C-alpha positions as CSV (number, residue, x, y, z in Angstrom):
1,M,131.1,100.1,87.5
2,R,132.1,101.9,84.4
3,P,131.1,100.5,81.0
4,R,133.9,99.4,78.8
5,R,134.8,101.6,75.8
6,L,135.0,100.0,72.4
7,M,138.5,99.8,71.1
8,N,138.7,101.3,67.6
9,Q,142.4,100.5,66.9
10,I,144.0,97.5,65.4
11,N,147.2,96.1,66.8
12,V,149.3,95.4,63.7
13,V,152.4,94.2,65.4
14,P,151.4,90.5,65.2
15,Y,150.6,90.9,61.5
16,I,154.1,92.4,60.9
17,D,155.7,89.5,62.7
18,V,153.9,87.0,60.5
19,M,154.8,88.9,57.4
20,L,158.5,89.0,58.3
21,V,158.5,85.2,59.0
22,L,156.9,84.6,55.6
23,L,159.4,86.9,54.0
24,V,162.3,85.0,55.5
25,I,160.8,81.6,54.5
26,F,160.5,82.7,50.9
27,M,164.0,84.2,50.8
28,V,165.5,80.9,52.1
29,T,163.4,78.6,49.9
30,A,163.6,80.5,46.6
31,P,167.2,79.6,45.8
32,M,166.5,75.9,46.5
33,I,163.5,75.8,44.2
34,Q,165.3,77.3,41.2
35,T,167.0,74.6,39.1
36,G,170.5,75.7,37.9
37,T,171.1,76.1,34.2
38,V,174.3,75.0,32.6
39,D,175.7,77.6,30.1
40,L,177.3,75.3,27.5
41,P,180.1,76.4,25.2
42,S,179.2,76.9,21.6
43,V,180.6,75.3,18.5
44,A,179.6,75.5,14.8
45,D,178.3,72.0,14.2
46,V,177.1,69.6,16.9
47,R,175.9,65.9,16.7
48,Q,173.2,64.8,19.0
49,P,174.3,62.5,21.8
50,P,172.8,59.0,22.0
51,S,169.4,59.0,23.8
52,E,170.5,56.2,26.2
53,A,173.6,58.1,27.3
54,L,174.2,59.0,30.9
55,Y,174.6,62.8,31.5
56,V,177.1,64.0,34.1
57,I,176.5,67.7,34.7
58,V,179.1,70.1,36.1
59,K,177.4,73.2,37.2
60,K,178.8,76.7,37.3
61,D,179.5,76.5,41.1
62,G,181.2,73.1,40.7
63,R,178.4,70.9,41.9
64,L,177.8,67.6,40.1
65,A,174.6,66.1,38.9
66,L,173.6,62.9,37.1
67,K,170.8,62.3,34.6
68,A,170.0,58.7,33.5
69,S,169.0,60.0,30.0
70,G,168.2,63.2,28.2
71,A,164.6,63.4,29.5
72,A,165.2,62.1,33.0
73,P,165.3,64.6,36.0
74,E,168.8,65.4,37.2
75,Q,169.9,64.4,40.7
76,V,172.6,66.5,42.5
77,L,175.3,64.3,43.9
78,S,178.6,64.6,45.7
79,A,181.7,63.3,44.0
80,S,181.7,60.1,46.0
81,E,178.0,59.5,45.4
82,L,178.5,60.1,41.6
83,Q,181.4,57.6,41.6
84,R,179.1,55.0,43.3
85,E,176.3,55.6,40.8
86,L,178.7,55.4,37.8
87,A,180.1,52.1,39.1
88,H,176.5,50.7,39.3
89,A,175.8,52.0,35.7
90,I,178.9,50.4,34.3
91,E,178.1,47.1,36.0
92,R,174.6,47.1,34.3
93,D,175.8,48.1,30.9
94,P,179.6,48.2,30.2
95,A,179.1,49.7,26.7
96,R,177.0,52.7,27.9
97,S,178.2,56.1,26.8
98,V,178.5,59.2,29.0
99,V,178.1,62.8,28.1
100,V,179.7,65.5,30.3
101,A,177.8,68.8,30.2
102,A,180.0,71.4,31.9
103,D,179.2,75.1,32.2
104,R,181.5,77.3,30.2
105,N,182.6,79.2,33.3
106,V,183.4,76.2,35.4
107,A,187.1,75.6,36.3
108,Y,188.9,73.4,33.8
109,E,190.3,71.4,36.7
110,K,186.8,70.4,37.8
111,V,186.0,69.1,34.3
112,M,189.2,67.2,34.2
113,D,188.5,65.7,37.6
114,T,185.1,64.6,36.3
115,L,186.6,63.0,33.2
116,N,189.2,61.2,35.3
117,G,186.4,59.9,37.5
118,L,184.7,58.5,34.4
119,R,187.9,56.9,33.3
120,V,188.4,55.3,36.7
121,A,184.8,54.0,36.7
122,G,185.6,52.2,33.4
123,F,183.7,54.2,30.8
124,Q,185.1,54.0,27.3
125,K,182.6,56.2,25.4
126,V,182.8,59.7,26.9
127,G,181.8,62.9,25.1
128,L,181.6,66.6,26.0
129,Q,178.3,68.4,25.3
130,T,178.2,71.8,23.6
131,Q,175.4,73.9,22.2
132,T,174.9,74.7,18.5
133,G,175.9,78.3,17.6
134,S,178.9,80.3,16.4
135,A,182.1,79.5,18.2
136,R,183.4,82.4,20.3
137,Q,187.0,83.3,19.8
């Protein structure tokens, strides 16, 4: 019988497979981890909204989100889910105010649909959020 020779090479194919799987996982999960920012339009002078106001956020891609207050985390909702949450909020406090924070690049129709949904839900105190700065012409 012949003695076995020691193998002095490393098979790197399994390592490459693992690295490609990890790369795909990171590429898929990275966009889900990033929270979207809303680029608000600017005006010269802005008052602060009430701290107890509900925030309805219209993102650049048209997605809707709801924040219970200024410091609460936002939850992304569909239009029907948003209507249901707004109906519950108006039942609990009919005098509650709502602030709509829409990205400056979102379609005007999407903002108007959101405002109409707030009107249908029964909210009387609705405001649009802007950021402080010089107004662009």
